[in-house]
C-alpha positions in Angstrom: -0.1 0.0 0.0 1.3 3.6 -0.4 3.0 5.3 2.3 0.9 8.4 2.7 -1.8 10.0 1.1 -1.9 13.2 -1.0 -3.8 16.0 0.8 -4.9 17.0 -3.1 -4.5 16.5 -6.7 -0.9 15.7 -7.5 0.1 18.1 -10.3 2.0 17.0 -13.3 5.8 18.2 -13.0 8.6 18.1 -15.2 11.0 15.0 -14.7 8.1 12.4 -15.1 5.7 11.2 -12.8 6.0 11.5 -8.9 7.6 8.3 -7.2 5.5 6.4 -4.8 6.8 5.0 -1.5 5.2 1.6 -0.5 5.0 -0.1 2.9 3.9 -3.7 3.7 0.2 -4.5 5.0 0.1 -5.7 8.5 -0.1 -9.7 8.4 -3.6 -10.3 9.7 -3.2 -14.0 9.4 0.0 -14.1 11.5 -1.5 -12.1 14.0 -4.6 -14.0 14.2 -2.6 -17.2 14.5 -0.1 -16.2 17.1 -0.2 -18.0 20.3 -2.0 -16.5 23.2 -5.5 -16.5 24.9 -7.1 -14.5 22.2 -6.2 -17.0 19.4 -9.3 -18.7 17.9 -9.4 -22.4 18.2 -9.2 -22.8 14.4 -7.6 -20.6 12.2 -7.9 -20.8 8.4 -6.0 -19.1 5.7 -6.1 -19.0 2.2 -3.2 -19.3 -0.6 -4.0 -18.2 -4.1 -0.9 -19.5 -6.1 0.1 -19.5 -9.6 2.8 -22.2 -9.4 4.0 -24.7 -6.9 0.8 -25.0 -4.9 1.6 -27.6 -2.5 5.2 -26.1 -1.8 3.9 -22.7 -1.3 0.7 -23.6 0.6 2.7 -25.7 3.2 5.2 -22.9 3.7 2.5 -20.5 4.5 0.7 -23.0 6.7 4.0 -23.3 8.7 5.2 -19.6 8.5 1.9 -18.2 9.5 1.1 -20.5 12.4 -2.5 -21.2 11.3 -4.1 -24.7 11.5 -5.4 -25.0 7.8 -4.7 -23.4 4.6 -7.3 -23.7 1.6 -4.9 -23.4 -1.4 -6.0 -22.9 -5.0 -4.1 -22.6 -8.3 -5.1 -19.4 -9.8 -3.3 -19.7 -13.1 -6.2 -21.1 -14.7 -9.6 -20.1 -15.2 -10.6 -19.3 -11.8 -11.4 -15.7 -11.7 -14.8 -14.9 -13.4 -15.6 -18.4 -13.5 -18.0 -20.4 -11.1 -16.0 -23.4 -10.6 -12.7 -24.0 -8.3 -10.5 -27.0 -7.5 -8.9 -26.5 -4.1 -6.7 -28.4 -1.7 -7.0 -28.2 2.1 -3.6 -28.3 3.8 -3.4 -29.2 7.3 -0.6 -30.6 9.7 -2.0 -34.0 9.0 -1.7 -33.8 5.2 -3.1 -32.6 1.9 -6.8 -33.2 0.9 -7.5 -32.2 -2.8 -11.0 -31.3 -3.7 -12.2 -31.9 -7.0 -13.5 -29.1 -9.3 -16.7 -27.8 -8.3 -18.8 -24.7 -7.8 -17.2 -22.0 -5.6 -20.5 -22.3 -3.8 -19.9 -26.2 -3.1 -16.5 -25.4 -2.2 -17.7 -22.9 0.7 -20.2 -25.4 1.7 -17.9 -28.3 1.9 -15.3 -25.9 4.0 -18.1 -24.9 6.4 -18.8 -28.4 6.9 -15.2 -29.3 7.5 -15.1 -26.6 10.1 -18.5 -27.8 11.8 -17.0 -31.5 11.9 -13.7 -30.0 13.3 -15.5 -28.7 16.3 -18.0 -31.9 16.7 -14.9 -34.0 17.2 
């Protein structure tokens, strides 16, 4: 994100466009996943990857400290499409889900979360 907001219109000036300083967004997933009394009992993150889905999703699972990562390969027809194939990554292993509607993916994830709390 931009490090600072202009108070008004930025006028054109000789020498080309103005430079923009960028700063990193806060890491919400890592913050929510951090150990402590306020950590939820289950933290689910998402990984949209264009390559090496399993490697990158597993690394994110470990790095962020969450319980599950729902990973999907977005290099193909995902955006603007009703279908999606995802993989659920947990400490116990990987569970690929077949291509289905995004609504069905959401239903299946909601059911998995409910089942997790029934156990």
